[in-house]
C-alpha positions as CSV (number, residue, x, y, z in Angstrom):
1,M,113.1,123.9,144.3
2,S,113.2,125.7,140.9
3,K,113.6,124.0,137.6
4,A,117.1,125.4,137.2
5,K,118.2,123.8,140.4
6,K,116.6,120.6,139.5
7,G,118.6,120.6,136.2
8,A,121.8,121.5,138.0
9,S,121.4,118.6,140.5
10,K,121.9,116.1,137.7
11,K,125.4,114.6,137.7
12,P,127.3,115.4,134.6
13,G,128.0,112.5,132.2
14,K,125.1,110.4,133.6
15,K,123.5,108.3,130.8
16,N,119.8,108.5,130.0
17,K,118.2,105.2,131.0
18,N,115.2,105.8,128.7
19,K,117.4,105.8,125.6
20,K,116.5,102.8,123.4
21,K,119.3,100.5,122.6
22,D,120.0,99.7,118.9
23,V,118.9,96.1,118.3
24,L,121.6,95.8,115.6
25,E,124.4,96.9,117.8
26,G,127.3,94.5,117.9
27,L,126.4,92.6,114.6
28,P,129.2,92.4,112.0
29,P,128.3,94.1,108.7
30,L,128.2,91.8,105.7
31,N,127.2,94.1,102.9
32,L,129.2,97.3,103.2
33,N,128.0,98.6,99.8
34,A,124.3,98.1,100.3
35,A,121.4,100.5,99.5
36,G,117.7,100.4,100.4
37,I,114.8,101.5,98.3
38,D,111.3,102.2,99.4
39,V,109.2,101.5,96.3
40,G,106.1,103.5,95.6
41,N,103.8,104.2,92.7
42,A,104.8,107.8,91.8
43,E,108.3,108.0,93.4
44,H,111.0,105.8,95.0
45,T,113.1,106.8,98.0
46,V,116.7,105.5,98.1
47,A,119.2,105.4,101.0
48,V,122.9,104.7,100.5
49,P,125.5,104.2,103.3
50,P,126.5,107.5,105.1
51,G,129.5,109.2,103.7
52,R,129.0,108.1,100.1
53,D,127.2,111.3,99.2
54,P,126.4,114.7,100.8
55,Q,122.7,113.7,100.5
56,P,122.6,110.0,101.3
57,V,118.8,109.8,101.0
58,R,117.2,110.9,97.7
59,T,113.8,110.6,96.1
60,F,113.4,109.7,92.4
61,G,110.4,109.7,90.2
62,S,108.9,106.6,88.6
63,F,109.6,107.5,84.9
64,T,112.2,105.6,83.0
65,A,114.6,108.5,82.9
66,D,114.3,108.9,86.6
67,L,115.1,105.2,87.2
68,H,118.2,105.5,85.0
69,R,119.3,108.5,87.0
70,M,118.9,106.4,90.1
71,G,121.0,103.6,88.7
72,Q,123.8,106.0,87.7
73,W,123.7,107.6,91.2
74,L,124.0,104.2,92.9
75,V,126.9,103.2,90.8
76,T,128.6,106.6,91.5
77,C,128.1,106.0,95.3
78,G,129.9,102.6,95.0
79,V,126.8,100.5,95.7
80,D,127.0,96.8,94.8
81,T,123.7,95.4,96.1
82,V,120.2,96.9,96.5
83,V,117.2,95.7,98.5
84,M,113.6,96.6,98.0
85,Q,110.2,95.3,99.1
86,A,107.8,93.5,96.7
87,T,105.2,96.3,96.6
88,G,102.6,95.3,94.0
89,V,104.1,95.4,90.5
90,Y,105.8,98.8,91.0
91,W,109.2,97.1,91.6
92,V,109.3,95.2,88.3
93,G,110.4,98.0,86.0
94,L,112.9,99.3,88.7
95,Y,114.3,95.8,89.1
96,Q,115.0,95.4,85.4
97,I,116.7,98.8,85.0
98,L,118.9,98.4,88.1
99,E,120.1,95.0,86.8
100,M,121.2,96.7,83.6
101,Y,123.7,98.7,85.7
102,G,125.3,95.5,87.1
103,L,123.7,95.9,90.6
104,E,122.7,92.8,92.6
105,V,119.0,93.5,93.3
106,K,117.2,91.6,96.0
107,V,113.4,91.7,96.5
108,V,112.2,90.9,100.0
109,N,108.8,90.1,101.5
110,A,107.3,93.1,103.3
111,R,106.0,90.8,105.9
112,Y,109.4,90.4,107.4
113,T,109.8,94.2,108.2
114,K,106.4,95.7,108.4
115,T,105.8,94.6,112.0
116,L,108.9,96.3,113.3
117,P,108.5,99.5,115.3
118,G,109.3,102.9,114.0
119,R,110.1,104.0,110.4
120,K,106.8,105.7,109.8
121,T,108.0,107.7,106.7
122,D,109.4,106.7,103.4
123,V,112.8,108.1,104.2
124,Q,113.1,106.2,107.5
125,E,111.8,103.0,105.8
126,C,114.5,103.0,103.1
127,Q,117.2,103.7,105.7
128,W,116.0,100.8,107.8
129,L,116.0,98.5,104.7
130,Q,119.6,99.6,103.9
131,K,120.6,99.0,107.5
132,L,119.0,95.5,107.6
133,H,120.6,94.6,104.3
134,T,124.0,95.8,105.5
135,F,123.9,93.2,108.3
136,G,122.5,90.5,106.1
137,L,119.2,90.1,107.9
138,L,117.0,90.0,104.8
139,N,116.3,86.9,102.7
140,N,116.0,87.3,98.9
141,S,112.7,86.2,97.4
142,F,112.6,83.6,94.6
143,L,112.4,85.1,91.1
144,P,112.4,82.7,88.1
145,N,114.7,83.3,85.2
146,E,113.7,85.4,82.2
147,E,112.3,82.7,80.0
148,T,110.2,81.3,82.8
149,R,108.8,84.8,83.5
150,V,107.8,85.2,79.8
151,L,106.0,81.8,79.9
152,R,104.3,82.8,83.2
153,T,103.1,86.1,81.6
154,Y,101.6,84.3,78.6
155,L,99.9,81.6,80.7
156,R,98.5,84.0,83.2
157,Q,97.0,86.0,80.3
158,R,95.5,82.8,79.0
159,E,93.9,82.1,82.3
160,N,92.4,85.5,82.4
161,L,90.9,85.0,78.9
162,V,89.5,81.6,79.9
163,A,87.9,83.2,83.0
164,A,86.4,86.0,80.9
165,A,85.0,83.5,78.5
166,G,83.4,81.7,81.4
167,T,81.8,85.0,82.6
168,C,80.2,85.4,79.2
169,M,78.6,82.0,79.5
170,Q,77.3,82.9,82.9
171,H,75.7,86.1,81.4
172,I,74.0,83.9,78.7
173,Q,72.7,81.4,81.3
174,K,71.3,84.3,83.4
175,A,69.5,85.8,80.4
176,L,68.0,82.4,79.4
177,T,66.8,81.9,83.0
178,E,65.0,85.3,82.9
179,M,63.3,84.2,79.7
180,N,62.3,80.9,81.5
181,V,64.4,78.9,78.9
182,Q,65.6,76.1,81.1
183,L,68.1,74.7,78.7
184,A,70.8,74.5,81.5
185,N,68.6,71.9,83.3
186,V,68.7,69.4,80.5
187,I,72.2,70.1,79.2
188,S,75.1,70.1,81.7
189,D,77.3,72.4,79.6
190,L,75.9,75.3,77.5
191,S,79.3,75.8,75.9
192,G,79.3,72.2,74.5
193,V,78.5,71.2,71.0
194,T,74.7,71.0,71.5
195,G,74.5,74.1,73.6
196,M,76.5,76.3,71.2
197,A,74.5,75.0,68.2
198,I,71.2,75.9,69.9
199,L,72.5,79.3,71.0
200,R,73.7,80.2,67.6
201,A,70.4,79.2,66.0
202,M,68.6,81.1,68.7
203,V,70.6,84.2,67.9
204,G,70.0,83.7,64.2
205,G,66.3,84.0,64.7
206,E,65.0,80.4,65.2
207,R,62.3,80.2,67.9
208,N,60.7,76.9,67.2
209,P,61.6,74.5,70.1
210,Q,61.2,71.4,68.0
211,R,63.7,72.6,65.4
212,L,66.1,73.8,68.1
213,A,65.9,70.4,69.7
214,E,66.9,68.7,66.5
215,L,70.4,70.1,67.0
216,K,70.9,67.7,69.8
217,N,74.2,65.8,69.7
218,E,74.1,62.0,70.1
219,R,76.1,62.2,73.4
220,I,73.4,64.2,75.1
221,Q,71.4,61.9,77.4
222,A,68.2,64.1,77.4
223,S,65.7,63.3,74.7
224,R,64.6,65.8,72.0
225,Q,61.2,66.1,73.7
226,E,62.8,67.2,77.0
227,I,65.0,69.7,75.2
228,A,62.0,71.1,73.3
229,R,60.0,71.5,76.5
230,S,63.0,73.3,78.2
231,L,63.1,75.8,75.2
232,E,59.6,77.0,75.7
233,G,59.9,80.5,77.1
234,N,59.1,84.2,76.6
235,W,61.4,85.5,73.9
236,R,62.2,89.0,75.1
237,E,64.1,91.1,72.7
238,E,66.3,92.9,75.3
239,L,67.4,89.5,76.8
240,L,68.0,88.0,73.3
241,F,70.2,91.1,72.7
242,V,72.2,90.2,75.8
243,V,72.6,86.6,74.6
244,E,73.8,87.8,71.2
245,Q,76.4,90.2,72.5
246,S,77.7,87.7,75.2
247,L,78.0,85.1,72.5
248,Q,80.0,87.5,70.3
249,M,82.3,88.2,73.2
250,Y,82.7,84.5,73.9
251,D,83.8,83.9,70.4
252,T,86.2,86.9,70.6
253,Y,87.8,85.5,73.8
254,H,88.2,82.1,72.1
255,Q,90.1,83.8,69.2
256,K,92.4,85.5,71.7
257,I,92.9,82.2,73.5
258,V,94.0,80.6,70.2
259,A,96.4,83.6,69.6
260,C,97.8,83.2,73.1
261,D,98.3,79.5,72.5
262,G,100.4,80.3,69.5
263,R,102.7,82.6,71.6
264,I,103.0,79.9,74.3
265,E,103.9,77.2,71.7
266,A,106.5,79.4,70.0
267,H,108.1,80.3,73.4
268,L,108.2,76.6,74.5
269,K,110.0,75.7,71.2
270,S,112.6,78.5,71.9
271,M,113.4,77.1,75.4
272,D,116.4,74.8,75.8
273,A,115.7,71.1,75.5
274,K,116.8,68.7,78.2
275,V,116.2,65.5,76.1
276,D,116.5,64.7,72.4
277,V,113.0,63.7,71.4
278,V,114.3,61.9,68.4
279,A,116.7,59.6,70.4
280,Q,114.3,59.4,73.4
281,P,110.7,59.8,72.2
282,I,108.0,60.6,74.6
283,P,106.5,57.5,76.3
284,E,102.9,56.5,75.5
285,P,100.4,57.9,77.9
286,R,99.3,55.5,80.7
287,R,95.7,56.6,80.4
288,V,93.6,58.3,77.7
289,K,91.5,61.2,78.9
290,W,88.8,63.2,77.2
291,P,90.2,66.5,76.0
292,R,89.5,69.3,78.5
293,K,87.7,72.4,77.6
294,H,89.9,75.2,76.3
295,Q,92.8,72.7,75.9
296,P,95.6,73.8,73.6
297,Q,95.5,72.3,70.1
298,Y,99.2,71.8,69.8
299,D,101.3,69.0,71.4
300,L,101.7,70.6,74.8
301,R,102.7,67.3,76.4
302,G,105.5,66.8,73.9
303,E,106.8,70.3,74.5
304,L,106.8,69.9,78.2
305,Y,108.6,66.6,77.9
306,R,111.3,68.2,75.7
307,V,111.8,71.2,78.1
308,T,111.8,69.2,81.4
309,G,113.4,66.0,80.2
310,V,110.8,63.9,82.0
311,D,107.1,63.1,81.3
312,M,105.5,64.2,84.5
313,T,102.0,63.4,83.1
314,Q,102.8,59.7,83.8
315,T,102.1,60.5,87.5
316,D,98.4,60.1,88.5
317,G,96.8,63.5,89.1
318,L,99.2,65.5,87.0
319,D,97.8,66.5,83.6
320,V,99.4,68.8,81.0
321,G,97.5,71.8,82.5
322,T,98.8,71.3,86.0
323,V,102.4,70.6,84.8
324,Q,102.3,73.7,82.6
325,T,101.2,75.9,85.5
326,V,103.9,74.5,87.8
327,I,106.6,75.0,85.2
328,S,105.5,78.6,84.4
329,E,105.6,79.5,88.1
330,V,108.8,77.7,89.4
331,G,110.7,76.9,86.2
332,V,112.7,73.7,85.5
333,D,115.7,74.5,87.8
334,M,115.3,73.2,91.3
335,T,118.7,74.6,92.6
336,P,117.1,77.6,94.5
337,W,115.7,75.0,97.0
338,K,118.1,72.8,98.8
339,T,115.7,70.0,99.4
340,E,112.2,68.9,98.5
341,H,111.1,70.0,102.0
342,H,112.3,73.6,101.3
343,F,110.4,73.5,98.0
344,S,107.1,72.3,99.5
345,S,107.5,74.9,102.3
346,W,107.9,77.7,99.8
347,L,104.7,76.5,98.2
348,G,102.9,76.8,101.5
349,L,102.1,73.1,101.7
350,S,104.3,72.1,104.7
351,P,103.1,72.3,108.3
352,D,103.9,75.6,110.1
353,N,103.0,74.8,113.7
354,R,103.3,77.5,116.4
355,I,105.1,75.9,119.3
356,S,105.8,77.6,122.7
357,G,107.2,75.8,125.7
358,G,106.9,72.4,124.0
359,K,103.1,73.0,123.4
360,V,101.6,73.3,120.0
361,L,99.6,76.5,120.0
362,K,98.4,76.5,116.4
363,R,98.6,74.0,113.6
364,G,98.3,74.5,109.9
365,T,100.2,75.8,106.8
366,R,101.3,79.3,106.0
367,K,98.9,81.6,104.2
368,V,100.6,81.6,100.8
369,V,99.0,82.7,97.5
370,N,100.7,80.6,94.9
371,R,99.2,79.4,91.6
372,A,101.4,76.3,91.6
373,A,100.1,75.3,95.0
374,T,96.5,75.8,93.9
375,A,97.1,73.7,90.8
376,L,98.6,70.9,93.0
377,R,95.6,71.0,95.3
378,L,93.3,70.6,92.4
379,A,95.5,67.7,91.1
380,A,95.3,66.1,94.6
381,W,91.5,66.2,94.6
382,S,91.4,64.5,91.1
383,L,92.9,61.4,92.8
384,L,89.7,60.6,94.6
385,R,88.7,57.9,92.2
386,S,92.2,57.0,90.8
387,Q,93.0,53.3,90.9
388,S,96.6,53.9,91.8
389,A,98.9,54.0,94.8
390,L,98.4,57.8,95.0
391,G,94.7,57.4,94.8
392,A,94.6,54.8,97.6
393,N,96.8,57.0,99.7
394,F,94.6,60.0,99.2
395,R,91.4,58.1,100.1
396,R,93.0,56.8,103.3
397,L,94.1,60.3,104.3
398,R,90.7,61.6,103.5
399,A,89.0,59.1,105.7
400,R,91.4,59.8,108.6
401,L,92.0,63.5,108.4
402,G,89.1,64.9,106.4
403,A,89.0,66.3,102.9
404,P,90.8,69.7,103.4
405,K,93.8,68.3,105.3
406,A,94.0,65.3,103.0
407,I,94.1,67.6,99.9
408,T,97.0,69.6,101.4
409,A,98.9,66.5,102.4
410,M,98.5,64.9,99.0
411,A,99.5,68.2,97.3
412,H,102.6,68.2,99.5
413,K,103.4,64.7,98.2
414,L,102.9,65.7,94.6
415,A,105.2,68.7,95.1
416,R,107.9,66.5,96.5
417,L,107.5,64.1,93.5
418,I,107.8,67.1,91.1
419,Y,110.9,68.3,92.8
420,R,112.5,64.8,92.4
421,M,111.5,64.4,88.8
422,L,112.8,67.9,87.8
423,K,116.1,67.6,89.8
424,Y,117.0,64.0,89.0
425,G,115.2,63.5,85.7
426,K,113.6,60.2,86.9
427,E,109.9,59.5,86.2
428,Y,107.5,58.4,88.9
429,V,106.7,54.7,88.7
430,D,103.3,53.8,90.0
431,K,103.3,50.3,91.7
432,G,99.6,50.1,91.8
433,M,96.9,50.2,94.3
434,A,97.3,46.6,95.4
435,Y,101.0,47.2,96.2
436,Y,100.1,50.2,98.4
437,E,97.3,48.3,100.2
438,E,99.7,45.4,100.9
439,K,102.4,47.8,102.1
440,Y,99.9,49.6,104.4
441,R,98.7,46.2,105.7
442,Q,102.3,45.2,106.6
443,Q,102.8,48.5,108.4
444,Q,99.6,47.9,110.4
445,L,100.8,44.4,111.3
446,K,104.2,45.7,112.4
447,W,102.6,48.3,114.6
448,L,100.1,45.8,116.1
449,T,103.0,43.4,116.8
450,K,104.9,46.1,118.6
451,Q,101.9,47.1,120.7
452,A,101.2,43.4,121.6
453,A,104.8,42.9,122.7
454,A,104.6,46.0,124.9
455,L,101.6,44.4,126.6
456,N,103.3,41.0,126.9
457,L,100.9,39.5,124.3
458,Q,101.3,37.7,121.1
459,L,99.4,38.0,117.8
460,V,97.9,34.8,116.4
461,P,96.7,34.6,112.8
462,A,93.1,33.7,112.4
463,T,92.6,30.2,110.8
464,G,89.0,30.8,109.6
465,V,86.8,33.7,108.5
466,V,85.0,35.4,111.3
467,R,81.5,36.5,110.5
């Protein structure tokens, strides 16, 4: 039979069974005036609803004038809301300009759409985003307010400067080791008072180990004889040049850190206060700690208390650095999260078990890169030797679950405490390690009593000490 006869044998009007069915068919549209944008480095592709323009898909450049043309075109097409993926930092400038035109801009996680089939080109991708947003299937990502974003930018720049200063000290230590100057083996911190004094004298031309050892601070445990023996090395000019330049860069970074602290302090003072520090002065600290390296010289604890309305440093494990990091990442308004569990889940500190058929296939937390979560994990580890209820809880979790899981569990608890303090303005009250131990003992007794009753047994208190 010929191909023509084969084609004629088909019944007219018969539907093609291989045609794929639209997964969105039958869903009610929620955002009728929605647009989708595929964000790129050099250009952005935009799709508006069909019928709004003879060319419903257009491509715009990434220059500021091009972004303004895009905003004007979207307003002309009657668009009210726009959705885009969080692609690097390319979306930031576009987000700010579209907001100027009164558009509701939503930034979504690319993880929610990248695994779907099809849409291999930019044009198809923006059309798919526009379609998903029309039916309300995309969740908006959290974006802090403007003043929080400014604080976050300053603080992240400060962290970069501190990391760069630490890199300079690593270069200095490497050069000293190549000269067989084993100063790092007798002094724990080369950037301390004694280490910096010896390095500056060394760069200034001093080579006598005995004279360099006389710069020892009284807090250094090593003797002057030990320091002098560690300073006997081969003074190579090229390595001394590396030490000199690295030390100059270290001083430069410290000057930039001080300038950055000035900007952070000024911005904190410009933020709205939640408490009158004159009528309600900040409480005295529960514990006195040694000042951390690169710690700001201004009253950071007082400024955080004025902005948040609660002194979160009263909680064991939370110092001013941790609190500042959390505030710069999430802000002081907890309304974007309905409950403390939503907040801890957003941080990636809640369990995210994979369950199928009633069986747990995989346990663990979501892979989230969040600076606030990292700071809370470091704060949880600092509770290892804390003589408080939180410290006792962490040690018990560490003995039962292991260190990695215990750190995540305690960071989750600290996140819930921060949520309560920021939302309700109540400080955490530590009832002490003895109270926690007694409460845990009562829980164990209650559990043992229940198990004994199930076995038709009865617990009898011991009258003497069993050895």
